[in-house]
N, C-alpha and C positions, 0 to 999 in steps of 0.2 A: 403744537407749535406750528405756526404758519411758515410759508416759504420766506416771507420778508423777515420774520424773526430769526429764522435759521440763517438767512443771509447776513443779518447783523451779527448774529452769534459767530458766524464764520469769520467775519471781519474782525470782531473782537478777539476771536481765537488767533487770528493771524497777527494781531497786534500784541498779543500776550507774550510771545517770545521777545519782542522789543523791550517790554517792561522787565522781563526776566534778564535780558542781556544788560539792560541798564543797571539792574540790581547786581548782576554779576560783576559788571565793570566797577560799580561802587565798592563791591567787596574786594576786588583786586586793588582798587585805589587805596582802600583801608590797609590792605596788606602791604602795598607799596609805601604808604606813609609810615607804617610800623617798621618795615625793612629799612627805609631811608633813615629813620630816627636811630635804629640800632646801628646801621652802618656809620652814621655821622658820630654817634657816641663812641663806637669802637675806634673810629679814626682819631678822635680826640684823645681817648685813653692811651692808644698806642703812641701817639705823638708825644704826649706828656711823659709816658713811660720812657721813651727814647731819650728825651731831654734829661730826665732825672738820672737814668742810667749813665748818661754821658757825664753828669756832675759827679756821680759816685765813683765812676772809673777814673776821672781826673783826680779825685781825692785819693784814691788808692795808689795811683801812679806817683802822686806827690809824696805820700807817706813811704812808699817803697824806696823812693830815691833818697829821702832824708834818712831812712834807716841805714843806708850804706855810707853815710857821712858821720863817722864817730866823733869828729872834732866838735860837732855842734853841742854835744852833751858834756863838754869839759867843764864849763862854768855857766851859771845862770845868765850872767850878763851877755856873754858871747852868744849863748843860745837865743836869748830874747832878741838881741839885735838882728841876728841872722833871720830869725823867724819873722820879724816885722818887715824886713826887706822882702822876704819871700812872699808874705801875705799880700803885699802891695801889688805883686805881679799875678796874684791868683784871686780874681774877683769872685770866683764861684765858691770860695771858702770864707767862712766867717772868722775862724780862728785856727791856729796850729799850736800844738804844745807837746811837751815831753813830761811823762810821769816817771818818777824813779821806781826802783824795784821795791821800795817799801810802800809804794802806793801814793806818795806825796808828789805834788806838782814841782817840776824842776824849772820849767820855763814855759812862757805862753806869749804868742804874738799880740794877744789882746789881754789886758788885765781882767781877772775874773772877779775881782771885788768880793773876796771872801768865799768865793765858791772854789774851794780847794778839794778837788775830787779825790776820793779814796778808792783806789782800784785794786786794793790788795785782795779783794774777794773775787776778782775776775779769774777766769780759768787759766789765764797765762801764769798766774802765780800759784795755782793749785795743781797744775799738772805740766808735764813736759809735752811738747808738740814736736812732731818730726820736722816741720818746716814752718816758716813764717806764715801767718794767716791774718788776712784782713777781715775785720769784724765791724758790723754796724751795731750800735747799741740798741737795746730794746725799749728805750724810753726817750722822751723828749727833754733835752736840756732846757733849763729855764731861759726865758728870753735874755738874750745878750744884746745889750744896747737896743732893746726894743724889738729884737728879732728872735723868732723861734728857730731853733737849730736842731739838727740831728747829728749825733756823734759817731765818728768812725775811728777805729783803733787799728794799730799795726804793731806787733811786738818786735823787739830786738832781742834775739836769742844768743846765748853763749854757745860754746862748743858742746855742752851737754844738753842743749835744747831747752834750757830754762830761760824764761823771759826775765831780762835784767832791767829793762826799761820799756815804756810803752809810748809810742807816738800816737797822738790823737789829732783829729781835725773835726771841726764843727761845720756842718753843711746847713746853710740858711734855708728855711721853708717858705720864705716870702716869694720865691720864684714860682711856686705853685699857683698862688693867687694871680700873679702877673701873667702867667701863661694862660690861665683860665679866662682872664679878662680879655685877652686877645683872641680867644676862640669863638667869640660871637655866639654865645649860648642862647637858645630860645628862651622865651619867658618861662620862668618857673624851673629851669634846669639848674643843676648844681654839680660841682666837682668835689671829690673827697679823696684823701690819701689815707689809707689804713695800713697798720702794721700787721704782722702775722697773727696777733692776738685780737684783731678787730678794733683796735683803738684808733680813733680818728686823729691823725697827725696834722692834717690840714683840711680846710673846707672852704669852698667858694660858692656863693658870693659873700656870705657872712661867716667869717672864721671864728667869731666869738661864741656863737650859739647855733644849735640845730633846732629847727622847728619840728613839731611832732611827726608829721608824715615823713620827714627826712630821717628821723631816728628810726621809725618803723621800717622804712625801706632798707637802711643800712643794716638793721638787725636781720632782715629777711635774706639778705644776700651774703651774710657772713660765711655760710658753708662754701661759697665759691671763692673765698679769700684764702682757703687752705691749700690751694694748688696754684702753680705758676701758669696753668693753661688759661688763655683768654676765654672769657665767657660773655655771651650776649643773649639777652632775653627780655621778657616782659613780665610785669607784675601789676597787681591791682591793689591800690591803696584808696580806701574810702570811695570805691566806685569809680576811681580814675585809673586810667591805664598809663603805665610808665615804661619807657624803653631804657633798659639798664645794661651797662657793659662793665666788666671787671677785667682788668689787665694787670698781671703780675709783673714786677720789675725784674724778676729772675735774679734776686740778690741772695738767695739761699746759700749760694757758694761763697758769698761774702760774709755770711754769718747772720743774716737777717732777711725776711721776706716782706716786701712792700707791695701794695696794690693800689692802682688808680681806679676810681669809680666815677662814672659819668651817668647821671640819671636825667632823662629828658621827658617831660610830661607830653602825652599825645592827645590830650583832650582838645586842644585848639586845632591841630591839623585834622583830627577826625571830625570835629564839628564843621570845619571847612569842607571836608569831603561830603559830609551829610548834607550840607547846604547845597552843594552842587548837585547831589542826588535828588534832593527835593525840587530843585529848579528844573532839572531834566525831567523828572516825573510830571511836573506841572505842564511843561511844554508838550510832552508826549501825550498827556491826557487831553489837553486842548486839541491837539492834532487828531487824536482818536475820536473825540466828540464831533469835530467837524467832519471827519471821514464818515462816521456813522450817520450823521444828518444827510450828507450828500448821498450815501448809500441808500438811505431810506427813500428819498425822492427819486434819485437816479435809478435805483433798482426797480421801483414801481414802473418807471417809464420804459426802461430798456430791457428789463428781464421779466418782471411780474406780469405785465400785460401779455407779452407773447406766451409766457408760461401758462397764464390763465386760458389763453386760446387753446394751447395744447391740452390743458386739463379738460376744458370743455369738449374738445374733440375726442379726447380719450373716453370721457363719460358717454358721449354719443356712440362711440364704437362699442363700449361696454354694454350699451342698451340694444345693440344689434344693428345700428346704422353704420355699416361698414363703408358706405360711399362718402362719408364726411372727409373734408380736407381742411388743413389749417390755412394754407396759402400765405404763410409768413414770408413776405418779400423784402421787408425793411427791418433794420435793427442790427444788433451786433452779428458779426459773421458766424459766431458759434450758434446763436439762436436761430438765424436763418438756416444754417446747416442742420440744426436739430429739427426745425420745421420741415425741411426737405426730407430728412431721414424719416420723420414721423409720417409724412405724406406717402413716401415710398413704402414704409411699413404698412400703412393703412391700405394702400393699393394691393400690396402682396397679401395682406390678411384678407382683404375682400376676395381676391382671386382664390386664395386658399380655402376660404369658407365656401366659396362657390363650388370649388372642386370637391370639398368635403361634403357639401350638400348633394352634389351629383353622385359622389361615391356612396354616400349614405342611402340615396334613393336606389342606386344600383344594388347595394347590399340588401336593402329591403326587398327589392324585386327578386334578387337571387334567393333570399330566404323564403320568399313566397313560392318561388319555383321549386325549391327543395321541399317545401310543405306540400306543394302540388304533387311532386314525385312520390312523396310518402303516401299521400291520399290515393293517388292512382294505383300504386302498388297494393295498397290495402283493398282497393276495389277489385283489382285483378284476382287477388286471392279469394275475395268474398263472393264475387258475381260470376255466374256461369252462363249467363245469357248475353249474346252478342249485342243486341240492341240496347239492353239495359246497361251494359258496360260502356257503350259509346255515349249514351245520354249522360251517364254518371261522369264520364271523363270530361265532357263539355261543361257540365255544371261545375265540376271541381275547378277547371281552368278559369272559368268566368268569375266564380265567387272568391276563390282563394288568390287568383292572379290579378284581381281588380281590372279585368278586361271588359270591353264593351260587349262583345259577343264572340262566340266561337261556334264552328260547325265542323262536322266530319262528313265527308262524301266518299262513297264507295263506287268503284268502277262497275258499270253494267256492260259486260262484254258485247252483248248483242246490239247495244246502241252506241258504243264507243263514246260514252258520256258518263258523268257522275250523277249518282243519286244521293241526295242529302239524307243520310241515315240518322243523324242526331244533330241537335243544335241547342244552344243556351244563350241567354243574354236578352238585351232590351231592343233588339232589331229583328225580331222573328219574321215580321212581315217582309222586310227587305231580303232576309236570307232565303225566304221561300221563293222569291223571284229570281234568285241567282241560278244561272245555268252555265255549267262548265263542260266543255268538250275536250277531247284529247287531240283534236286537229289543230295544229299551229296556224293553219291557214284561215281559220275562222276567228273573229274577235273574241268569242267565248273561250277559245283555247289559248289566248295570248296573255292571260293573267298570271298571277303568282301561282295559283293552284295548278293550272295546266303545265306551267314550266316545271314546277316541283315534281309532278308525276312523271313527265317525260325525262327529266334529268336524273330523277332518283335522289335528289338532295334538296335541302331547304332553300326557299327563295323568300326574300323579305324586302320591304320598302319602309324607310323611316321618314319619308316625305311623300305621303300618299297623294297630296294635292298637286305635286309636281311630277308624278310618275306616269308616263304615257301608257304603261302596260295596264293601268287600271281605268282607262278612259271609258270602257264599256260600262263600268259600275260607278262612274264619278258622281252622279247625282245622289244615289243612295248612300254612298260613303260620306259625302259632304253633309247630307241631312243627319246622319248618325254621328257627325263630328269625329270621324276617324282620321288619325294623323299617321299611324304606323300599322303595318299589316305584315303577316308572315304566313307561309304555307309549308307544311312538313309532310313528306311522303310517309305512308304507312306500308311497311313491307312485311309480308307473311311468306315464310319459306323462301326468302330472297326475291319475291316478286311484289311489285307495287300493286296494292289492292285498293288504295284510296289515299286521301290526304286529310290532314288536320289544318284548318284555317283559323288564325287568331287575329283579332282586331282590337286596337286600343286608341284612346283619344290623346295619348301622350306622344309628342314628337320625339324622334331619336330614341325610341324605346328599346329596340333590339340591338344589343352589342354582342361581341364575340362570346363572352361568358354565358350570357343569357341564351344565345342561340345554341350553344353546346348543351346546356341543360334542357332546353326545349326539344332539341333533337333526341336527347335521352328520353324525354317524356313521350315523344311520338314513338320511339322504339319500344318503350314499355307498353304503350297502348297496343301497338301491333303485336307485341309478345302476348298480351292478354287475348287478343283475337286468335292468335295461333293456338294458345292453350285451349280456348273455348272450342275451336275447330277440332282439335285433337280429342277433347272431352266428348264432343258431339260424335266424332267418328267412333270413339270407344263405346259410347252409349248406343250408337246405331248398330255396331257390330254385336253388342251384347243383347240388344233387344229387337233387332230387325233382321229380316232375311235379305241377304246381299243382292239376290237376283230380283225378287219382286218388290223389295222394300216394304213388305208387309211386316207386322209384328211377328216375331218368332215365338217359339213355345214359351220362353222365359217371360216375355212381356205379356203374352196372352194369359198365362197362368196368373200373373199379378193382377191384370184387369179382371179376370174371372173371379179371383179371390175378393176383390173389391165389390164386384156385383153380388157375390154370395153374401157378403157382409150386409150389403144394403137390403137384399131380398130377405135375408134372415130376420131383420127387424120388422119388415113389412109383411112377413108370412105370405109372400106371393110366389107362385111357382114360376120357374124359368127353365130354359132349355139350352143345351149345347148341341150344335149341329156339326158333324164331321163330314167333310166332302172329300172324296178321293177320285182322282182320274185313274181309273183302273188300268186302262190300256197305255198309260204313260211309259212304263218300262218297255213295252213293245215298240212304241213310237220312237223312243230314245235309241233303242237298239237298231231299229230298221231304218230310220230316217236321219239319225244323227243327233248329236248333242245340241246343235244350234236350233234345230226344229223343235226339239224337246223344250229348250229354254223359251222359245217363242210361244209354245203352247202354255207353259206355266205363266208367262207374263200376260197372256190373253185371259187366262182364267182369273188371275189376280185383278186385272183391270175390270173384268166383268163383275167380280164380287164387290169391288170398291164402288163401282158406278151403279150397282143395283139399288134402285129406289123402292123402299118399302113403306112409303108414306101412308098408303092406304091401309097398311097393317099397323100403323102407329109405331113403326120401328125407325123410320127415316133411313138415312144412308148407312151402309154397313162398314164404312171406311174405318171407323175407330173400333169396330168390334170383330173384325175378321183377322185371321192370322194364318201363316203357313207353318204347319207343325213338322212336316218331314219332307221326304222326296217329292211325293205327289199328293200329300194330304193337306187339306185346309180345314179350318175350324172357325166357327162364329158363335156369338152369344145372342140369344133371343130372349128378351125380357118379357115379362107378363105372359107366360105361356101356360095359362091355366087350362086351355081347351086343346086337347091333342089334335082335334080336327084342324085347328088353326096352324099347328105345327106342321101337319101333313100338307095343308094347302100352301104354306110358305115354302116347304121343301119342294113341292111340285113346281112352284114358280122359279125357285133357284135352279132346279134341275133343268127346266125348260130353257133357262137363260144360258146355262153352262154347256148344255148338250149340243148347242149349235156348232157347226164345223168352224175350225180356225183356219183362216186363210194365211198361208205363209208365202214366201217369195216364189216357191216352186209349185205348191199344190195346196188344196184344202185338206185338212186333217180332221177326221171324225173323232169325237171324244166319247168314251164310255164313262159316265159320271155316276157314282153311287153316293147316297147320302144316308147317314145314320144319326139318330137323335137320342139324347139321354136327358131325362127330366130331373129337375131339382125341386123338391127334395125326395121325390118318389124313388128315383133310381140310385141316387147317391147324394151325400152331403159334402164330400171332400172334392177339391179341385182335380186331383189326379184321378180319382175314381170316375168323375163325370167325363173327363176327356177319354179315359180308357174305355168306358162303356160306350161312348159315342163312336169311337173308332172300331170297337167290337161290332156294333150294329152295322157299321159301314162295310167292313171287310169280311166278317164271318157270316152275319145273318143274311146279307144280300148274296153271298156266295152259295149259301144253302138253297136259296130261292133265286135262281138265275134270272128269272123274269121280273123280279122285284128290284127296282132301283132305289127304293126308299124303305128304310126299316127303323122301327123303334126298338130300343134296347129291351131284351127279354132276359129275365134272370134264369128261366128254365133253359133256354138255349145256351146261356153262358155256362150253366152247370154242365149241360151235355157236352159242350165244347171242352170244358175242363176235363170231363171224363174221357173224351176222345183223346185229348192230349196225354192224359195219364196212360191210357191203353197204348197209344202210339209209342210212348216212351218205354212201356213194358215190352212191346214187340221188338223194338230196337235192341233192348237189353237181352231179350230171349234169343234173337239172332246171334248176338255176340257170344252168348253163353251156350248156344246150341241146345236150347231147352224144348225144341219142337220134336214131336214123335208122331208116327203114323198108326192109324187104326184102319183095318180093312173090314168092310161090310159087304157080304155076298149079296148078289142079286139073284133071286129065285124066280124061275118061270112058273107062273101060277097054273098054267095049263099042264105043264109037264112035271112041275115040282123039282126040276133040276136047277143047279146053279149055272146061270148063264154068264155071269161076269161078277166083278167085285168093285166097290168104291173105296178109294183111299181117303181117309180123313186125317187132316193135319191138326194136331192138338198140341198144347203146351202146358207144362205144369205151372199151376199158380201157387206159389209158396205161401201167399198170404192166407189162403184157405185150405191148402194142402190137398187139392184135387185138381185134375186137369180142367182147363178152360178152352172153349172153342174159339176159333178166330175166323171171322167171315172174310171172304175175299174182297168184298166192298170196302171194309175198314182198312184192309191192307193197302188197297189202291189209294184210298184217301190219305193215309198216313205215310209220309215219307216218299211218296212218288214210287218210282219203279224199283227203288233200292229194296224196300221190304218185300214187295211182290216177287222180285227176282230171288231174294235170299230165301224166302219161304217156299217159293215154287220149286226151287232147286233141291229141296230136301228129299222128295220121293225119288228123284233120279239117283241121288247119292245113296 
């Protein structure tokens, strides 16, 4: 249903109460017609009832007076004459007479012409009554002189209460028709007088006969004639409605009950009311039709066209064109107000949609930043290399953050400037040309990055083209289409070590929330750098010597293990060289720890710088390590020829044996080198290192003039035996297992004992016999302790 149809339906709906009101008024008018008819009928019946009661009471008064005059009953002539004179003065009575106690007529004011009533059967002659009683008869006396009459009697009683004679009076009924004719009854209405038994005593307008519907009506209302209470109501006869009233004359106390009935047909008044209703309906319908026609054309001009403009504008807004306006300036005030309200709503909606779009973009950017934070945190957990982490951070920021490019610069303390450590995006050539210093006096130090590093907080610009701080890089930024930029300091252990720079082509990109998240991103990146630095420190301490920064024994063993695995598959011989500065403890004790450290650093530097390219070994930087206090070790690959190992050792010894110049003096070094070959001397890492160190410390000590030694298994066995014997000597000293044997010295010429030798021996429990101990072994094992302990035994 269209708007026009709805408007017409609304008008029709608005007119509908008028039709309903008209119908209601018609209904009220019908009720008023019925009520008026009932009221008019009731008024007529009451009026006629009053007139009849007046006649009846006049008759009663006359009879009661005559009953008190006994002389009128002395003779018929006297009585007749008296009654004739009296009847002339009582026009409301038709006749007066006296009936004797035997029931025969004594006298009458009007001759009855053979109608001699016999009243011997009346109750007055059959019973005694306590007082005189006036009674109306229950039947109509035959017409007297052409007049229908109603008889009333009044007894004359003796002292015993017995009726001796009866006075009677006849009341004419023609008064009923006369009164009805003066009542101006509507057409079709009628009067009736009924007795207590429902007999019609009088009827108007035709007293001679009743038409059928009158007979039916009088029959229907007979139940209401049995009471003296007035009754008014309506009844239906042959589809016609009648207003009927019944009024009793209240004559039961007089011996009889009479009722006056008035019936008025309401067909004609109701038809008149219906005619007025139809006329009103016609007029109202014509008015409604004219109103609908005017509404059809006027609504189109005054309402539909502006509404159509509103609908069209609404459709355009629904399609996303929020800038549309109706501009309804003319027309009804309500329509123009609606147009203004619609335009205001459209403007507010446009602004709201703009704000929603901005908010949506901000939320999208924030979600991207949250995604970036998540990715950065994942990279921090996954990546353990600083440069790789910084490049990954730049890549994540550019790809997930939809930025043009990003770069990270780290401070170079010696230059007081930034070095670009990582970058990502589509302006790599421009980024490579960026130079940032920390000096605010230079143009390169006045940009966002320089300010962020000096202030230790983020700096940003949402209007790059208008920001004077970026004039130094204006051309490159304009070529890249950059509209917003920001720089965030990277702080490790509370110190700013660099900055993260972000660039985007969107203006007003950075707001408070995004800056907060990006600050968190920079903090996470710096935290990753801090973790990597700590991991590197831990790795350095675990695998490097803190003084010389050479690999320590742990890292050297790992590298040697890898080399052994490689040479094991190639079946090629390799060697491990152990280098020891033998006089380092003396240098450290005599010249101090600082000189000793300088000596070790010089040895490490010489080893790292030693170039063995002519021996196909290259630099020793990645194959040398410091194993202990003054021991170094290196790996020599492809050592199939022992002569090559010896020549290489001589070269290394010549390099290291040179004096080390310190701040105070030059220090001479006593360098010893031992070599162990794989797989000849050992196949395990620990064994190779042990054997090389054994050749360095033990074998070179046995031959003081030899500075280079190859591992010898025989010498290793002998050394182990000496160690075992030394341990036995120490145990024997503790257990006092040494004893003396004296051997005499005999002079060969004289044959006499000139002296004696004392021999110290100890029991060897393993073999159960004494074992000799040489003084040289005692001197070598345990220093002076064993010599002193053993040498003191003879004295004791």
